[in-house]
C-alpha positions, -999 to 999 in steps of 0.1 A, spaced: -172 77 229 -141 91 211 -107 82 225 -89 111 239 -53 115 227 -27 123 254 -4 151 243 27 159 264 29 196 271 57 218 283 53 243 312 41 269 287 12 248 274 28 239 240 24 204 227 51 179 218 48 189 181 61 224 189 91 209 208 99 186 178 95 215 154 119 239 172 144 213 184 166 201 155 185 176 176 154 153 182 153 122 160 128 121 133 100 95 135 121 66 124 130 82 91 166 82 80 184 116 79 192 130 45 228 132 33 226 170 34 215 170 71 243 146 79 268 167 61 256 198 78 259 182 112 294 170 104 303 204 91 290 221 122 309 196 144 341 203 125 335 240 128 329 237 166 362 218 169 380 246 151 364 272 174 377 255 205 402 275 224 438 263 226 445 250 261 477 267 272 489 265 308 523 283 303 512 311 326 503 287 354 533 264 357 565 272 375 591 291 355 617 262 357 591 238 342 584 263 315 621 266 305 623 228 304 592 224 283 604 249 257 640 236 260 655 270 265 678 288 290 668 321 305 703 336 302 713 324 268 680 317 250 677 292 222 707 280 204 710 287 167 702 251 158 671 251 180 659 283 165 664 270 130 645 238 139 616 257 154 615 280 124 614 250 100 588 233 121 565 262 130 573 288 103 579 324 109 561 342 137 539 363 114 503 366 105 493 354 71 475 381 51 440 372 39 434 362 3 427 392 -18 398 393 -42 410 400 -78 401 434 -91 380 422 -120 358 403 -96 353 434 -75 344 453 -107 319 427 -118 303 427 -83 298 464 -86 285 462 -121 262 432 -117 255 429 -79 225 440 -59 201 465 -74 221 466 -106 208 432 -115 173 445 -115 183 474 -137 201 450 -161 169 428 -163 149 460 -170 172 470 -198 171 435 -213 133 435 -212 133 469 -229 155 456 -257 134 425 -260 102 446 -262 118 468 -289 129 438 -309 94 424 -308 80 457 -319 105 458 -348 94 424 -359 56 432 -358 53 468 -367 65 488 -397 73 520 -378 80 509 -343 83 535 -316 118 538 -302 108 544 -266 118 509 -254 152 512 -272 160 545 -256 148 533 -222 170 502 -225 200 523 -235 195 547 -206 191 519 -181 223 502 -193 242 534 -193 230 542 -157 241 508 -145 275 510 -162 282 545 -149 271 537 -113 291 504 -114 323 522 -125 318 549 -99 312 525 -70 342 504 -81 364 536 -82 352 545 -47 358 509 -34 393 507 -49 402 541 -35 391 532 0 410 498 -2 441 517 -12 437 540 18 433 509 41 464 494 25 484 525 32 476 521 69 495 488 68 526 507 58 524 528 90 525 497 113 561 486 120 568 451 107 594 442 134 590 447 171 621 446 193 617 438 229 643 444 255 643 426 289 659 443 318 
């Protein structure tokens, strides 16, 4: 009589193996985790720490306590030395612009990225086929040479055109930044 294996099942009738397969947090069967997995978990933990919201209770505490916490006076504000200290410690109250991608990288992405890569491979294969025909035949047909030239020309033209469109749209978006006032003045009454 064969021994019957007992398998733990969840309420949906799936076996433990399913739970182990879809739950990445479960420990593996006594095997050590790879360095990549450890690094991924650590990276995920660091990312989760960065995503946490800043705990601010300034809006909940009494106004007198808020003034004391920020070392200010409601009628006079910060002194010049306090303002200089806070500026040196915290920096200016401004958003830092994101890093811009260099123009030559944008151009290369348009020229070699996506479907263009397939067309470049096709053009190279055509040139390779033509060079093989030149080496093996006396009068090779020039079909592969012409096809390779046409494919390369199409990729170059479409890459230049898409780069032009992308740079034009980025210039338009940059012009919107000029419309936004850089300084906002607030007056309390």
